[in-house]
N, CA, C, O and the ligand as a Tripos MOL2 file, in Angstrom:
@<TRIPOS>MOLECULE
protein
  257   255    65     0     0
PROTEIN
NO_CHARGES

@<TRIPOS>ATOM
      1 N          17.1710   10.4620  -13.6890 N.3       1 MET1
      2 CA         16.1570    9.4130  -13.4650 C.3       1 MET1
      3 C          15.2600    9.8300  -12.2930 C.2       1 MET1
      4 O          15.7380   10.0950  -11.1910 O.2       1 MET1
      5 N          13.9870    9.8790  -12.5510 N.am      2 GLN2
      6 CA         13.0660   10.2870  -11.4990 C.3       2 GLN2
      7 C          12.7180    9.1120  -10.5910 C.2       2 GLN2
      8 O          12.5930    7.9700  -11.0340 O.2       2 GLN2
      9 N          12.5690    9.4240   -9.3280 N.am      3 GLN3
     10 CA         12.2300    8.4000   -8.3510 C.3       3 GLN3
     11 C          10.7050    8.3160   -8.2280 C.2       3 GLN3
     12 O          10.0430    9.3240   -7.9810 O.2       3 GLN3
     13 N          10.1590    7.1300   -8.3980 N.am      4 TYR4
     14 CA          8.7110    6.9690   -8.3890 C.3       4 TYR4
     15 C           8.1770    6.2980   -7.1360 C.2       4 TYR4
     16 O           6.9690    6.2760   -6.9030 O.2       4 TYR4
     17 N           9.0730    5.7540   -6.3350 N.am      5 THR5
     18 CA          8.5670    5.1220   -5.1210 C.3       5 THR5
     19 C           8.3650    6.1730   -4.0360 C.2       5 THR5
     20 O           9.1600    7.1000   -3.8800 O.2       5 THR5
     21 N           7.2850    5.9990   -3.2980 N.am      6 GLU6
     22 CA          6.9200    6.9820   -2.2940 C.3       6 GLU6
     23 C           6.3500    6.2770   -1.0700 C.2       6 GLU6
     24 O           5.5150    5.3840   -1.2170 O.2       6 GLU6
     25 N           6.7790    6.6560    0.1390 N.am      7 PRO7
     26 CA          6.1900    6.0450    1.3250 C.3       7 PRO7
     27 C           4.7840    6.5900    1.5780 C.2       7 PRO7
     28 O           4.5600    7.8010    1.5520 O.2       7 PRO7
     29 N           3.8490    5.6830    1.8220 N.am      8 VAL8
     30 CA          2.4540    6.0630    2.0490 C.3       8 VAL8
     31 C           2.0000    5.4380    3.3600 C.2       8 VAL8
     32 O           2.2720    4.2670    3.6260 O.2       8 VAL8
     33 N           1.3030    6.2260    4.1810 N.am      9 ALA9
     34 CA          0.8000    5.7220    5.4500 C.3       9 ALA9
     35 C          -0.5600    5.0640    5.2500 C.2       9 ALA9
     36 O          -1.4710    5.6540    4.6700 O.2       9 ALA9
     37 N          -0.6810    3.8300    5.7400 N.am     10 VAL10
     38 CA         -1.9600    3.1220    5.6740 C.3      10 VAL10
     39 C          -2.2720    2.5450    7.0480 C.2      10 VAL10
     40 O          -1.3750    2.3250    7.8630 O.2      10 VAL10
     41 N          -3.5590    2.3020    7.2930 N.am     11 ASP11
     42 CA         -3.9580    1.6720    8.5490 C.3      11 ASP11
     43 C          -4.0630    0.1700    8.3350 C.2      11 ASP11
     44 O          -4.7920   -0.2900    7.4560 O.2      11 ASP11
     45 N          -3.3370   -0.5850    9.1360 N.am     12 CYS12
     46 CA         -3.3920   -2.0350    9.0270 C.3      12 CYS12
     47 C          -4.7830   -2.5280    9.4190 C.2      12 CYS12
     48 O          -5.2760   -2.1930   10.4960 O.2      12 CYS12
     49 N          -5.4230   -3.3250    8.5530 N.am     13 PRO13
     50 CA         -6.7730   -3.8160    8.8650 C.3      13 PRO13
     51 C          -6.7960   -4.8520    9.9850 C.2      13 PRO13
     52 O          -7.8500   -5.1080   10.5680 O.2      13 PRO13
     53 N          -5.6570   -5.4440   10.2890 N.am     14 SER14
     54 CA         -5.6200   -6.4820   11.3210 C.3      14 SER14
     55 C          -5.3990   -5.9120   12.7110 C.2      14 SER14
     56 O          -6.1080   -6.2790   13.6480 O.2      14 SER14
     57 N          -4.4200   -5.0140   12.8630 N.am     15 CYS15
     58 CA         -4.0940   -4.5070   14.1970 C.3      15 CYS15
     59 C          -4.4420   -3.0270   14.3740 C.2      15 CYS15
     60 O          -4.4040   -2.5110   15.4910 O.2      15 CYS15
     61 N          -4.7830   -2.3420   13.2740 N.am     16 GLY16
     62 CA         -5.2080   -0.9570   13.3830 C.3      16 GLY16
     63 C          -4.0810    0.0600   13.4810 C.2      16 GLY16
     64 O          -4.3350    1.2620   13.5600 O.2      16 GLY16
     65 N          -2.8420   -0.4100   13.4750 N.am     17 GLU17
     66 CA         -1.7030    0.5160   13.5330 C.3      17 GLU17
     67 C          -1.5110    1.2160   12.1890 C.2      17 GLU17
     68 O          -1.7970    0.6500   11.1340 O.2      17 GLU17
     69 N          -1.0290    2.4390   12.2440 N.am     18 THR18
     70 CA         -0.6740    3.1340   11.0150 C.3      18 THR18
     71 C           0.7500    2.7610   10.6410 C.2      18 THR18
     72 O           1.6890    2.9910   11.4030 O.2      18 THR18
     73 N           0.8960    2.1840    9.4630 N.am     19 VAL19
     74 CA          2.2090    1.7380    9.0120 C.3      19 VAL19
     75 C           2.5320    2.3790    7.6710 C.2      19 VAL19
     76 O           1.6380    2.8150    6.9460 O.2      19 VAL19
     77 N           3.8210    2.4310    7.3510 N.am     20 GLU20
     78 CA          4.2410    3.0310    6.1000 C.3      20 GLU20
     79 C           4.6200    1.9460    5.1030 C.2      20 GLU20
     80 O           5.3930    1.0410    5.4160 O.2      20 GLU20
     81 N           4.0720    2.0480    3.9090 N.am     21 VAL21
     82 CA          4.4490    1.1200    2.8460 C.3      21 VAL21
     83 C           5.0430    1.9180    1.6950 C.2      21 VAL21
     84 O           4.6820    3.0720    1.4660 O.2      21 VAL21
     85 N           5.9560    1.2810    0.9800 N.am     22 LEU22
     86 CA          6.6010    1.9370   -0.1530 C.3      22 LEU22
     87 C           5.8280    1.5870   -1.4240 C.2      22 LEU22
     88 O           5.6960    0.4140   -1.7730 O.2      22 LEU22
     89 N           5.3220    2.6050   -2.1090 N.am     23 VAL23
     90 CA          4.4820    2.4000   -3.2770 C.3      23 VAL23
     91 C           5.2180    2.8540   -4.5300 C.2      23 VAL23
     92 O           5.8210    3.9270   -4.5590 O.2      23 VAL23
     93 N           5.1600    2.0170   -5.5680 N.am     24 ASP24
     94 CA          5.7580    2.3720   -6.8510 C.3      24 ASP24
     95 C           4.7140    3.0850   -7.7090 C.2      24 ASP24
     96 O           3.7920    2.4570   -8.2310 O.2      24 ASP24
     97 N           4.8670    4.3980   -7.8470 N.am     25 LEU25
     98 CA          3.8610    5.2040   -8.5360 C.3      25 LEU25
     99 C           3.9970    5.1790  -10.0530 C.2      25 LEU25
    100 O           3.2060    5.8120  -10.7530 O.2      25 LEU25
    101 N           4.9850    4.4590  -10.5700 N.am     26 SER26
    102 CA          5.1410    4.3730  -12.0230 C.3      26 SER26
    103 C           4.1990    3.3220  -12.6050 C.2      26 SER26
    104 O           4.0440    3.2300  -13.8220 O.2      26 SER26
    105 N           3.5680    2.5280  -11.7320 N.am     27 ILE27
    106 CA          2.6120    1.5190  -12.1770 C.3      27 ILE27
    107 C           1.1970    2.0640  -11.9290 C.2      27 ILE27
    108 O           0.8600    2.3710  -10.7860 O.2      27 ILE27
    109 N           0.3550    2.1910  -12.9800 N.am     28 PRO28
    110 CA         -0.9540    2.8290  -12.8320 C.3      28 PRO28
    111 C          -1.9020    2.0810  -11.9010 C.2      28 PRO28
    112 O          -2.6540    2.6980  -11.1480 O.2      28 PRO28
    113 N          -1.8640    0.7530  -11.9540 N.am     29 LEU29
    114 CA         -2.7620   -0.0240  -11.0990 C.3      29 LEU29
    115 C          -2.0530   -1.2990  -10.6830 C.2      29 LEU29
    116 O          -1.5790   -2.0620  -11.5250 O.2      29 LEU29
    117 N          -1.9850   -1.5200   -9.3960 N.am     30 GLN30
    118 CA         -1.3230   -2.7360   -8.9350 C.3      30 GLN30
    119 C          -1.9950   -3.2500   -7.6730 C.2      30 GLN30
    120 O          -2.5360   -2.4850   -6.8750 O.2      30 GLN30
    121 N          -1.9480   -4.5510   -7.5160 N.am     31 GLU31
    122 CA         -2.4650   -5.1950   -6.3260 C.3      31 GLU31
    123 C          -1.3990   -6.1440   -5.8310 C.2      31 GLU31
    124 O          -0.8820   -6.9590   -6.5960 O.2      31 GLU31
    125 N          -1.0700   -6.0450   -4.5660 N.am     32 TYR32
    126 CA         -0.0720   -6.9550   -4.0290 C.3      32 TYR32
    127 C          -0.2680   -7.1110   -2.5280 C.2      32 TYR32
    128 O          -1.0590   -6.4000   -1.9080 O.2      32 TYR32
    129 N           0.4570   -8.0390   -1.9720 N.am     33 ILE33
    130 CA          0.3330   -8.3360   -0.5480 C.3      33 ILE33
    131 C           1.6240   -7.9460    0.1480 C.2      33 ILE33
    132 O           2.7210   -8.2880   -0.2930 O.2      33 ILE33
    133 N           1.4660   -7.2240    1.2420 N.am     34 GLU34
    134 CA          2.6320   -6.8560    2.0240 C.3      34 GLU34
    135 C           2.3370   -7.1780    3.4890 C.2      34 GLU34
    136 O           1.2390   -6.9210    3.9820 O.2      34 GLU34
    137 N           3.3270   -7.7400    4.1740 N.am     35 ASP35
    138 CA          3.1110   -8.0760    5.5760 C.3      35 ASP35
    139 C           3.2260   -6.8370    6.4430 C.2      35 ASP35
    140 O           4.1370   -6.0270    6.2680 O.2      35 ASP35
    141 N           2.2940   -6.6920    7.3840 N.am     36 CYS36
    142 CA          2.3240   -5.5740    8.3210 C.3      36 CYS36
    143 C           3.5620   -5.6980    9.2160 C.2      36 CYS36
    144 O           3.7870   -6.7550    9.8050 O.2      36 CYS36
    145 N           4.3630   -4.6390    9.3270 N.am     37 PRO37
    146 CA          5.5680   -4.7200   10.1560 C.3      37 PRO37
    147 C           5.2630   -4.8020   11.6550 C.2      37 PRO37
    148 O           6.1480   -5.1290   12.4460 O.2      37 PRO37
    149 N           4.0310   -4.5110   12.0470 N.am     38 VAL38
    150 CA          3.6610   -4.5450   13.4700 C.3      38 VAL38
    151 C           3.1350   -5.9260   13.8710 C.2      38 VAL38
    152 O           3.6370   -6.5290   14.8200 O.2      38 VAL38
    153 N           2.1170   -6.4320   13.1450 N.am     39 CYS39
    154 CA          1.5020   -7.7060   13.5450 C.3      39 CYS39
    155 C           1.8600   -8.8540   12.6010 C.2      39 CYS39
    156 O           1.4650   -9.9940   12.8410 O.2      39 CYS39
    157 N           2.6090   -8.5620   11.5210 N.am     40 CYS40
    158 CA          3.0860   -9.5660   10.5730 C.3      40 CYS40
    159 C           1.9790  -10.2610    9.7800 C.2      40 CYS40
    160 O           2.2260  -11.2750    9.1270 O.2      40 CYS40
    161 N           0.7740   -9.7250    9.8350 N.am     41 ARG41
    162 CA         -0.3020  -10.3060    9.0270 C.3      41 ARG41
    163 C          -0.3010   -9.6590    7.6440 C.2      41 ARG41
    164 O           0.0860   -8.4990    7.5040 O.2      41 ARG41
    165 N          -0.7340  -10.4040    6.6180 N.am     42 PRO42
    166 CA         -0.7110   -9.8520    5.2640 C.3      42 PRO42
    167 C          -1.7850   -8.7840    5.0420 C.2      42 PRO42
    168 O          -2.9200   -8.9270    5.4960 O.2      42 PRO42
    169 N          -1.4130   -7.7270    4.3480 N.am     43 MET43
    170 CA         -2.3470   -6.6890    3.9420 C.3      43 MET43
    171 C          -2.4480   -6.7400    2.4260 C.2      43 MET43
    172 O          -1.4350   -6.7590    1.7270 O.2      43 MET43
    173 N          -3.6730   -6.7630    1.9240 N.am     44 ASN44
    174 CA         -3.8860   -6.7010    0.4800 C.3      44 ASN44
    175 C          -3.9600   -5.2430    0.0570 C.2      44 ASN44
    176 O          -4.8860   -4.5280    0.4400 O.2      44 ASN44
    177 N          -2.9990   -4.8070   -0.7210 N.am     45 LEU45
    178 CA         -2.9480   -3.4140   -1.1460 C.3      45 LEU45
    179 C          -3.3790   -3.2910   -2.5990 C.2      45 LEU45
    180 O          -2.9100   -4.0260   -3.4690 O.2      45 LEU45
    181 N          -4.2840   -2.3450   -2.8430 N.am     46 LYS46
    182 CA         -4.6710   -2.0240   -4.2140 C.3      46 LYS46
    183 C          -4.3490   -0.5540   -4.4160 C.2      46 LYS46
    184 O          -4.9470    0.3180   -3.7860 O.2      46 LYS46
    185 N          -3.3950   -0.2880   -5.3050 N.am     47 VAL47
    186 CA         -2.8810    1.0620   -5.4780 C.3      47 VAL47
    187 C          -3.1810    1.5710   -6.8740 C.2      47 VAL47
    188 O          -2.8550    0.9210   -7.8680 O.2      47 VAL47
    189 N          -3.8030    2.7330   -6.9410 N.am     48 THR48
    190 CA         -4.0590    3.3880   -8.2220 C.3      48 THR48
    191 C          -3.2390    4.6700   -8.2650 C.2      48 THR48
    192 O          -3.2900    5.4800   -7.3400 O.2      48 THR48
    193 N          -2.4850    4.8500   -9.3390 N.am     49 SER49
    194 CA         -1.6540    6.0380   -9.4700 C.3      49 SER49
    195 C          -2.0790    6.8490  -10.6860 C.2      49 SER49
    196 O          -2.4190    6.3010  -11.7340 O.2      49 SER49
    197 N          -2.0510    8.1580  -10.5230 N.am     50 GLY50
    198 CA         -2.3360    9.0500  -11.6470 C.3      50 GLY50
    199 C          -1.0750    9.7850  -12.0460 C.2      50 GLY50
    200 O           0.0090    9.4970  -11.5390 O.2      50 GLY50
    201 N          -1.2190   10.7380  -12.9590 N.am     51 GLU51
    202 CA         -0.0510   11.4720  -13.4440 C.3      51 GLU51
    203 C           0.5600   12.3580  -12.3730 C.2      51 GLU51
    204 O           1.7550   12.6520  -12.3960 O.2      51 GLU51
    205 N          -0.2850   12.7820  -11.4270 N.am     52 SER52
    206 CA          0.2280   13.6690  -10.3820 C.3      52 SER52
    207 C           0.6110   12.9100   -9.1190 C.2      52 SER52
    208 O           0.8690   13.5200   -8.0810 O.2      52 SER52
    209 N           0.6490   11.5830   -9.2000 N.am     53 GLY53
    210 CA          1.0570   10.8120   -8.0320 C.3      53 GLY53
    211 C          -0.0110    9.8320   -7.5990 C.2      53 GLY53
    212 O          -0.8050    9.3540   -8.4080 O.2      53 GLY53
    213 N          -0.0190    9.5410   -6.3150 N.am     54 LEU54
    214 CA         -0.9500    8.5500   -5.7780 C.3      54 LEU54
    215 C          -2.3890    9.0330   -5.8990 C.2      54 LEU54
    216 O          -2.7220   10.1280   -5.4440 O.2      54 LEU54
    217 N          -3.2440    8.2150   -6.5110 N.am     55 ALA55
    218 CA         -4.6460    8.5860   -6.6650 C.3      55 ALA55
    219 C          -5.4910    7.9210   -5.5920 C.2      55 ALA55
    220 O          -6.3550    8.5640   -4.9950 O.2      55 ALA55
    221 N          -5.2510    6.6420   -5.3420 N.am     56 GLU56
    222 CA         -6.0820    5.9310   -4.4010 C.3      56 GLU56
    223 C          -5.3330    4.7240   -3.8620 C.2      56 GLU56
    224 O          -4.6090    4.0490   -4.5940 O.2      56 GLU56
    225 N          -5.5150    4.4620   -2.5820 N.am     57 ILE57
    226 CA         -4.9400    3.2420   -2.0120 C.3      57 ILE57
    227 C          -5.9980    2.5760   -1.1460 C.2      57 ILE57
    228 O          -6.6460    3.2150   -0.3170 O.2      57 ILE57
    229 N          -6.1570    1.2740   -1.3610 N.am     58 GLU58
    230 CA         -7.1800    0.5150   -0.6680 C.3      58 GLU58
    231 C          -6.4770   -0.6180    0.0670 C.2      58 GLU58
    232 O          -5.6610   -1.3330   -0.5140 O.2      58 GLU58
    233 N          -6.7950   -0.7760    1.3350 N.am     59 VAL59
    234 CA         -6.1500   -1.8250    2.1210 C.3      59 VAL59
    235 C          -7.2080   -2.7650    2.6620 C.2      59 VAL59
    236 O          -8.1940   -2.3360    3.2600 O.2      59 VAL59
    237 N          -6.9930   -4.0350    2.4480 N.am     60 ARG60
    238 CA         -7.9070   -5.0360    2.9940 C.3      60 ARG60
    239 C          -7.1170   -6.0750    3.7660 C.2      60 ARG60
    240 O          -5.9330   -6.3020    3.5160 O.2      60 ARG60
    241 N          -7.7950   -6.6890    4.6960 N.am     61 GLY61
    242 CA         -7.1350   -7.7110    5.5040 C.3      61 GLY61
    243 C          -7.0610   -9.0270    4.7820 C.2      61 GLY61
    244 O          -7.4250   -9.1410    3.6110 O.2      61 GLY61
    245 N          -6.5880  -10.0110    5.4920 N.am     62 GLU62
    246 CA         -6.4450  -11.3570    4.9760 C.3      62 GLU62
    247 C          -7.7860  -11.9020    4.4950 C.2      62 GLU62
    248 O          -8.7980  -11.7750    5.1840 O.2      62 GLU62
    249 N          -7.7860  -12.5020    3.3210 N.am     63 GLU63
    250 CA         -9.0060  -13.1260    2.8170 C.3      63 GLU63
    251 C          -9.1940  -14.4720    3.5200 C.2      63 GLU63
    252 O          -8.2240  -15.1290    3.8980 O.2      63 GLU63
    253 N         -10.4460  -14.8660    3.6860 N.am     64 ASP64
    254 CA        -10.7060  -16.1550    4.3260 C.3      64 ASP64
    255 C         -10.5010  -17.2920    3.3280 C.2      64 ASP64
    256 O         -10.6730  -18.4600    3.6780 O.2      64 ASP64
    257 ZN         -0.8760   -4.9860   11.6370 Zn       65 ZN65
@<TRIPOS>BOND
     1     1     2 1
     2     2     3 1
     3     3     4 2
     4     3     5 am
     5     5     6 1
     6     6     7 1
     7     7     8 2
     8     7     9 am
     9     9    10 1
    10    10    11 1
    11    11    12 2
    12    11    13 am
    13    13    14 1
    14    14    15 1
    15    15    16 2
    16    15    17 am
    17    17    18 1
    18    18    19 1
    19    19    20 2
    20    19    21 am
    21    21    22 1
    22    22    23 1
    23    23    24 2
    24    23    25 am
    25    25    26 1
    26    26    27 1
    27    27    28 2
    28    27    29 am
    29    29    30 1
    30    30    31 1
    31    31    32 2
    32    31    33 am
    33    33    34 1
    34    34    35 1
    35    35    36 2
    36    35    37 am
    37    37    38 1
    38    38    39 1
    39    39    40 2
    40    39    41 am
    41    41    42 1
    42    42    43 1
    43    43    44 2
    44    43    45 am
    45    45    46 1
    46    46    47 1
    47    47    48 2
    48    47    49 am
    49    49    50 1
    50    50    51 1
    51    51    52 2
    52    51    53 am
    53    53    54 1
    54    54    55 1
    55    55    56 2
    56    55    57 am
    57    57    58 1
    58    58    59 1
    59    59    60 2
    60    59    61 am
    61    61    62 1
    62    62    63 1
    63    63    64 2
    64    63    65 am
    65    65    66 1
    66    66    67 1
    67    67    68 2
    68    67    69 am
    69    69    70 1
    70    70    71 1
    71    71    72 2
    72    71    73 am
    73    73    74 1
    74    74    75 1
    75    75    76 2
    76    75    77 am
    77    77    78 1
    78    78    79 1
    79    79    80 2
    80    79    81 am
    81    81    82 1
    82    82    83 1
    83    83    84 2
    84    83    85 am
    85    85    86 1
    86    86    87 1
    87    87    88 2
    88    87    89 am
    89    89    90 1
    90    90    91 1
    91    91    92 2
    92    91    93 am
    93    93    94 1
    94    94    95 1
    95    95    96 2
    96    95    97 am
    97    97    98 1
    98    98    99 1
    99    99   100 2
   100    99   101 am
   101   101   102 1
   102   102   103 1
   103   103   104 2
   104   103   105 am
   105   105   106 1
   106   106   107 1
   107   107   108 2
   108   107   109 am
   109   109   110 1
   110   110   111 1
   111   111   112 2
   112   111   113 am
   113   113   114 1
   114   114   115 1
   115   115   116 2
   116   115   117 am
   117   117   118 1
   118   118   119 1
   119   119   120 2
   120   119   121 am
   121   121   122 1
   122   122   123 1
   123   123   124 2
   124   123   125 am
   125   125   126 1
   126   126   127 1
   127   127   128 2
   128   127   129 am
   129   129   130 1
   130   130   131 1
   131   131   132 2
   132   131   133 am
   133   133   134 1
   134   134   135 1
   135   135   136 2
   136   135   137 am
   137   137   138 1
   138   138   139 1
   139   139   140 2
   140   139   141 am
   141   141   142 1
   142   142   143 1
   143   143   144 2
   144   143   145 am
   145   145   146 1
   146   146   147 1
   147   147   148 2
   148   147   149 am
   149   149   150 1
   150   150   151 1
   151   151   152 2
   152   151   153 am
   153   153   154 1
   154   154   155 1
   155   155   156 2
   156   155   157 am
   157   157   158 1
   158   158   159 1
   159   159   160 2
   160   159   161 am
   161   161   162 1
   162   162   163 1
   163   163   164 2
   164   163   165 am
   165   165   166 1
   166   166   167 1
   167   167   168 2
   168   167   169 am
   169   169   170 1
   170   170   171 1
   171   171   172 2
   172   171   173 am
   173   173   174 1
   174   174   175 1
   175   175   176 2
   176   175   177 am
   177   177   178 1
   178   178   179 1
   179   179   180 2
   180   179   181 am
   181   181   182 1
   182   182   183 1
   183   183   184 2
   184   183   185 am
   185   185   186 1
   186   186   187 1
   187   187   188 2
   188   187   189 am
   189   189   190 1
   190   190   191 1
   191   191   192 2
   192   191   193 am
   193   193   194 1
   194   194   195 1
   195   195   196 2
   196   195   197 am
   197   197   198 1
   198   198   199 1
   199   199   200 2
   200   199   201 am
   201   201   202 1
   202   202   203 1
   203   203   204 2
   204   203   205 am
   205   205   206 1
   206   206   207 1
   207   207   208 2
   208   207   209 am
   209   209   210 1
   210   210   211 1
   211   211   212 2
   212   211   213 am
   213   213   214 1
   214   214   215 1
   215   215   216 2
   216   215   217 am
   217   217   218 1
   218   218   219 1
   219   219   220 2
   220   219   221 am
   221   221   222 1
   222   222   223 1
   223   223   224 2
   224   223   225 am
   225   225   226 1
   226   226   227 1
   227   227   228 2
   228   227   229 am
   229   229   230 1
   230   230   231 1
   231   231   232 2
   232   231   233 am
   233   233   234 1
   234   234   235 1
   235   235   236 2
   236   235   237 am
   237   237   238 1
   238   238   239 1
   239   239   240 2
   240   239   241 am
   241   241   242 1
   242   242   243 1
   243   243   244 2
   244   243   245 am
   245   245   246 1
   246   246   247 1
   247   247   248 2
   248   247   249 am
   249   249   250 1
   250   250   251 1
   251   251   252 2
   252   251   253 am
   253   253   254 1
   254   254   255 1
   255   255   256 2
@<TRIPOS>SUBSTRUCTURE
     1 MET1         2 RESIDUE 1 A MET
     2 GLN2         6 RESIDUE 1 A GLN
     3 GLN3        10 RESIDUE 1 A GLN
     4 TYR4        14 RESIDUE 1 A TYR
     5 THR5        18 RESIDUE 1 A THR
     6 GLU6        22 RESIDUE 1 A GLU
     7 PRO7        26 RESIDUE 1 A PRO
     8 VAL8        30 RESIDUE 1 A VAL
     9 ALA9        34 RESIDUE 1 A ALA
    10 VAL10       38 RESIDUE 1 A VAL
    11 ASP11       42 RESIDUE 1 A ASP
    12 CYS12       46 RESIDUE 1 A CYS
    13 PRO13       50 RESIDUE 1 A PRO
    14 SER14       54 RESIDUE 1 A SER
    15 CYS15       58 RESIDUE 1 A CYS
    16 GLY16       62 RESIDUE 1 A GLY
    17 GLU17       66 RESIDUE 1 A GLU
    18 THR18       70 RESIDUE 1 A THR
    19 VAL19       74 RESIDUE 1 A VAL
    20 GLU20       78 RESIDUE 1 A GLU
    21 VAL21       82 RESIDUE 1 A VAL
    22 LEU22       86 RESIDUE 1 A LEU
    23 VAL23       90 RESIDUE 1 A VAL
    24 ASP24       94 RESIDUE 1 A ASP
    25 LEU25       98 RESIDUE 1 A LEU
    26 SER26      102 RESIDUE 1 A SER
    27 ILE27      106 RESIDUE 1 A ILE
    28 PRO28      110 RESIDUE 1 A PRO
    29 LEU29      114 RESIDUE 1 A LEU
    30 GLN30      118 RESIDUE 1 A GLN
    31 GLU31      122 RESIDUE 1 A GLU
    32 TYR32      126 RESIDUE 1 A TYR
    33 ILE33      130 RESIDUE 1 A ILE
    34 GLU34      134 RESIDUE 1 A GLU
    35 ASP35      138 RESIDUE 1 A ASP
    36 CYS36      142 RESIDUE 1 A CYS
    37 PRO37      146 RESIDUE 1 A PRO
    38 VAL38      150 RESIDUE 1 A VAL
    39 CYS39      154 RESIDUE 1 A CYS
    40 CYS40      158 RESIDUE 1 A CYS
    41 ARG41      162 RESIDUE 1 A ARG
    42 PRO42      166 RESIDUE 1 A PRO
    43 MET43      170 RESIDUE 1 A MET
    44 ASN44      174 RESIDUE 1 A ASN
    45 LEU45      178 RESIDUE 1 A LEU
    46 LYS46      182 RESIDUE 1 A LYS
    47 VAL47      186 RESIDUE 1 A VAL
    48 THR48      190 RESIDUE 1 A THR
    49 SER49      194 RESIDUE 1 A SER
    50 GLY50      198 RESIDUE 1 A GLY
    51 GLU51      202 RESIDUE 1 A GLU
    52 SER52      206 RESIDUE 1 A SER
    53 GLY53      210 RESIDUE 1 A GLY
    54 LEU54      214 RESIDUE 1 A LEU
    55 ALA55      218 RESIDUE 1 A ALA
    56 GLU56      222 RESIDUE 1 A GLU
    57 ILE57      226 RESIDUE 1 A ILE
    58 GLU58      230 RESIDUE 1 A GLU
    59 VAL59      234 RESIDUE 1 A VAL
    60 ARG60      238 RESIDUE 1 A ARG
    61 GLY61      242 RESIDUE 1 A GLY
    62 GLU62      246 RESIDUE 1 A GLU
    63 GLU63      250 RESIDUE 1 A GLU
    64 ASP64      254 RESIDUE 1 A ASP
    65 ZN65       257 GROUP 0 **** ****
């Protein structure tokens, strides 16, 4: 069984710290919210995966 989750470094839009999030690369396109481990504010993650792994990751801060 191949492991598809991979830690990816992203910059938190709220506090600017570089944090690691675990991304499931078996899903081609996903959007979800994960709390920043440093400032505890939600980060909106949009992850695009291709056949060779992570294609694109977009991080946005809390929506108003
Ligand atoms: Zn943060």
